[in-house]
C-alpha positions as CSV (number, residue, x, y, z in Angstrom):
1,M,-7.3,5.3,2.5
2,S,-6.8,1.8,4.1
3,S,-5.5,-1.1,2.2
4,E,-4.8,-4.7,2.7
5,Q,-3.2,-6.9,0.0
6,T,-2.3,-10.4,-0.9
7,A,0.6,-11.0,-3.3
8,T,2.2,-13.3,-5.8
9,S,5.9,-13.3,-6.3
10,G,8.7,-14.8,-8.2
11,G,10.7,-14.8,-4.9
12,G,8.1,-16.8,-3.0
13,V,6.6,-14.3,-0.7
14,G,3.1,-15.7,-1.7
15,G,3.9,-19.0,-0.1
16,E,1.7,-20.9,2.4
17,D,3.0,-18.8,5.4
18,S,2.9,-15.4,3.5
19,P,0.9,-12.5,5.1
20,F,-0.3,-11.8,1.6
21,R,-2.3,-15.0,0.9
22,H,-5.9,-14.3,0.0
23,E,-7.3,-17.3,1.9
24,L,-7.7,-17.3,5.6
25,T,-4.6,-18.5,7.4
26,H,-3.2,-18.6,11.0
27,R,-2.2,-15.0,10.5
28,D,-5.9,-14.0,10.6
29,K,-6.0,-15.3,14.2
30,A,-3.1,-13.1,15.4
31,P,-3.7,-9.6,16.7
32,Q,-4.1,-7.2,13.7
33,Y,-1.9,-4.1,13.3
34,V,-1.8,-1.3,10.7
35,L,1.1,0.9,9.5
36,P,-0.1,4.5,9.7
37,L,1.0,7.1,7.1
38,V,0.0,10.7,7.0
39,V,0.4,12.9,3.9
40,R,0.6,16.6,4.3
41,I,-2.0,18.4,2.1
42,E,-2.2,22.1,2.5
43,R,-5.0,23.8,0.6
44,S,-2.6,26.3,-1.1
45,E,0.1,23.9,-2.0
46,P,-1.1,20.3,-2.5
47,P,1.6,17.8,-3.5
48,A,1.7,16.2,-6.9
49,R,0.1,12.8,-7.1
50,T,3.1,10.8,-8.4
51,D,5.5,12.5,-6.0
52,A,3.1,11.6,-3.2
53,L,3.0,7.9,-4.2
54,E,6.8,7.8,-4.5
55,T,7.3,9.5,-1.2
56,A,4.9,7.1,0.5
57,A,6.7,4.1,-0.9
58,R,10.0,5.5,0.3
59,A,8.5,6.1,3.7
60,V,7.6,2.5,4.1
61,L,11.1,1.5,3.2
62,V,12.5,3.9,5.6
63,M,10.4,2.4,8.4
64,L,11.4,-1.2,7.4
65,S,15.1,-0.3,7.4
66,D,15.3,2.0,10.5
67,E,17.3,0.6,13.4
68,R,14.5,1.1,15.8
69,S,12.4,-1.4,13.7
70,Q,15.0,-4.1,14.0
71,G,16.5,-6.4,16.7
72,D,15.8,-4.9,20.1
73,G,14.8,-1.5,18.7
74,E,11.9,0.4,20.4
75,W,9.6,-0.3,17.4
76,A,10.9,-3.8,16.6
77,Q,8.1,-5.7,18.4
78,A,5.4,-3.7,16.9
79,M,7.0,-4.3,13.4
80,R,7.2,-8.1,14.1
81,D,3.6,-8.2,15.2
82,W,2.4,-6.2,12.2
83,Q,4.3,-8.5,9.8
84,D,3.3,-11.7,11.5
85,A,-0.4,-10.9,10.8
86,R,-2.1,-9.4,7.7
87,I,-0.2,-6.4,6.2
88,R,-2.3,-3.3,6.4
89,K,-1.4,0.3,5.6
90,V,-3.7,3.3,6.1
91,V,-3.0,6.7,4.6
92,R,-4.6,9.7,6.2
93,R,-4.2,13.4,5.3
94,A,-3.4,16.5,7.4
95,R,-2.8,20.2,7.2
96,G,-1.9,23.1,9.4
97,A,-2.2,22.2,13.1
98,E,-3.2,18.7,12.3
99,W,0.1,18.1,10.6
100,R,2.0,19.7,13.5
101,R,0.3,17.4,16.0
102,A,1.1,14.4,13.8
103,E,4.8,15.4,13.6
104,A,4.9,15.5,17.4
105,L,4.2,11.8,17.6
106,P,7.0,9.2,17.2
107,G,7.7,8.5,13.5
108,I,9.7,9.6,10.4
109,T,9.0,12.3,8.0
110,V,10.1,11.6,4.3
111,T,10.1,14.6,1.9
112,G,9.9,14.3,-1.9
113,R,9.9,17.1,-4.4
114,S,6.5,18.5,-3.3
115,A,5.2,15.8,-0.9
116,E,5.7,15.2,2.8
117,V,4.7,11.8,4.3
118,R,5.2,10.9,7.9
119,V,5.2,7.2,8.7
120,F,4.6,5.8,12.2
121,P,5.3,2.5,13.9
122,P,2.4,0.0,13.6
123,V,-0.6,0.3,16.0
124,P,-3.3,-2.1,16.8
125,L,-6.1,-2.0,14.2
126,D,-8.5,-0.4,16.8
127,G,-5.8,1.4,18.8
128,W,-4.8,4.6,16.9
129,P,-3.4,7.6,18.7
130,K,-6.1,10.1,18.9
131,D,-4.3,12.8,17.0
132,L,-4.1,10.3,14.0
133,A,-7.5,8.7,14.5
134,R,-9.2,12.1,13.9
135,L,-7.6,12.7,10.5
136,Q,-9.5,12.1,7.4
137,V,-8.9,8.8,5.6
138,S,-11.3,8.8,2.6
139,G,-11.4,10.9,-0.6
140,T,-7.8,11.9,-0.7
141,E,-7.4,13.2,-4.3
142,L,-4.3,14.7,-5.9
143,D,-3.3,15.5,-9.5
144,D,-0.1,15.8,-11.4
145,P,0.4,19.3,-12.9
146,E,2.4,17.7,-15.6
147,T,2.6,14.3,-17.2
148,P,5.3,12.3,-15.3
149,G,8.4,11.5,-17.3
150,D,9.9,8.2,-18.0
151,P,10.9,6.2,-14.9
152,D,14.5,6.1,-13.8
153,P,16.0,3.0,-15.6
154,T,18.6,2.5,-12.9
155,A,16.2,2.1,-10.0
156,P,13.1,-0.1,-9.1
157,V,9.8,0.8,-10.7
158,L,6.4,0.3,-9.1
159,W,4.0,-0.1,-12.0
160,M,0.4,0.7,-11.2
161,S,-2.5,-1.1,-13.0
162,P,-4.1,0.8,-15.8
163,D,-7.3,-1.1,-15.1
164,V,-7.9,0.1,-11.5
165,D,-9.2,3.6,-10.6
166,M,-8.0,4.6,-7.1
167,S,-7.9,7.7,-5.0
168,A,-4.5,9.1,-4.2
169,G,-4.7,7.7,-0.6
170,K,-5.5,4.2,-1.8
171,A,-2.7,4.4,-4.5
172,M,-0.3,5.5,-1.9
173,A,-1.0,2.5,0.2
174,Q,-0.6,0.3,-2.8
175,A,2.8,1.9,-3.8
176,G,3.8,1.2,-0.2
177,H,2.9,-2.4,-0.6
178,G,4.9,-2.7,-3.7
179,A,8.0,-1.2,-2.1
180,Q,7.6,-3.6,0.8
181,L,7.6,-6.6,-1.6
182,A,10.7,-5.3,-3.3
183,W,12.4,-5.0,0.1
184,W,11.6,-8.5,1.0
185,E,13.0,-9.8,-2.3
186,L,16.4,-8.3,-1.7
187,P,19.4,-9.7,0.3
188,D,20.9,-7.6,3.1
189,E,23.7,-6.2,1.0
190,A,21.3,-5.0,-1.7
191,R,19.0,-3.6,1.0
192,K,21.9,-1.5,2.4
193,A,22.9,-0.2,-1.0
194,W,19.3,0.9,-1.7
195,S,19.0,2.5,1.7
196,D,22.4,4.3,1.4
197,A,21.1,5.7,-1.9
198,G,18.0,7.1,-0.3
199,F,15.7,4.5,-1.8
200,P,15.4,5.9,-5.3
201,L,12.3,4.5,-7.1
202,S,9.6,5.4,-9.6
203,V,5.9,4.9,-9.5
204,R,4.2,5.0,-12.9
205,T,0.9,3.7,-14.4
206,A,1.6,1.0,-17.0
207,R,0.1,1.0,-20.4
208,P,-2.2,-2.1,-21.0
209,A,0.2,-4.0,-23.2
210,L,3.1,-3.4,-20.7
211,W,0.8,-4.4,-17.8
212,A,0.0,-7.7,-19.5
213,Q,3.6,-8.5,-19.9
214,L,4.6,-7.5,-16.3
215,T,1.9,-9.6,-14.7
216,T,3.0,-12.7,-16.6
217,S,6.8,-12.3,-16.0
218,G,7.1,-13.8,-12.6
219,L,7.6,-10.4,-10.9
220,P,6.3,-9.5,-7.3
221,L,2.6,-8.5,-7.7
222,V,0.4,-6.7,-5.2
223,R,-3.1,-8.3,-5.1
224,D,-5.5,-6.0,-3.1
225,A,-8.0,-8.0,-1.0
226,G,-10.8,-5.7,-2.1
227,F,-12.0,-4.6,1.4
228,T,-12.0,-0.9,0.5
229,E,-12.7,1.2,-2.6
230,I,-11.7,-1.3,-5.3
231,A,-12.6,-4.9,-6.2
232,P,-10.1,-7.6,-5.4
233,G,-7.3,-7.9,-8.0
234,L,-3.8,-7.0,-9.1
235,T,-2.8,-3.4,-8.5
236,V,1.0,-3.2,-8.6
237,A,3.8,-4.9,-10.4
238,V,7.3,-4.5,-8.9
239,E,9.9,-4.3,-11.7
240,G,13.7,-3.8,-11.5
241,Y,14.0,-4.4,-7.7
242,D,17.3,-6.3,-8.4
243,R,18.7,-3.0,-9.6
244,A,18.7,-1.7,-6.1
245,G,21.9,-3.4,-5.2
246,A,23.9,-1.6,-8.0
247,L,22.8,2.0,-7.9
248,P,25.1,4.6,-9.4
249,E,26.7,7.2,-7.1
250,R,24.8,10.0,-8.7
251,V,21.5,9.0,-7.3
252,R,22.6,9.1,-3.7
253,R,20.6,11.5,-1.5
254,P,21.4,13.0,2.0
255,V,19.8,12.0,5.2
256,T,19.3,14.8,7.7
257,W,18.0,14.7,11.3
258,R,15.5,17.1,12.8
259,R,16.4,18.9,16.0
260,D,13.4,17.2,17.7
261,G,15.2,13.9,17.3
262,S,12.9,12.5,14.5
263,N,14.3,11.6,11.1
264,S,13.7,13.6,8.0
265,I,14.8,12.1,4.8
266,T,14.9,14.4,1.7
């Protein structure tokens, strides 16, 4: 499901030059790009919803931190063009041969406990590779076989609004937006610590009382523009992003490399 968001933030990313402002800005005149994500959903073994949301959020962070996305890297210009305009993310689903074709394209596969999400460098809004454009985008639904436990108190938490009913695909895009806001709030040293730890985070739905507290506490907030599936409004509160710079050693996760040269983070 596609998603575009605006945002407010205690750290100022909702300022006049922010890509998240709801009002029209000069960013709307720039060429528009989208960050594609593909979630693997096999009929016999679909991933758990919460794990899919957390894996999508980590995939966005992996793309932002990858050396190919920075400086003179091969994806750097596309990343700059994407972030200079509106911030859009689209989540599509694939299985079987569709997934194998998606994995053959340049990108990074991030693996959770049950979920696999592949993130690709940004593409023009109307310029998707054909093997991604043909994938289904709407109606991606997933369930949690068990109620998720409490979030990790040592890592950032992306709190979803209890007032907004979203498909799994839409919610994955929103979680990615929240992770990106957390990344932007952090200094370089904290970003590196979070990356070295494997980007631990939790995604949970807040209870109404907690949501009211979170949205009035000056935290980074994702405000969806309401172009698809839901009405405009707040969808995610980013809590505890400052903990990313002081993660304990026990949460560190390995980074492995596929033989085809693409990254796989587990």
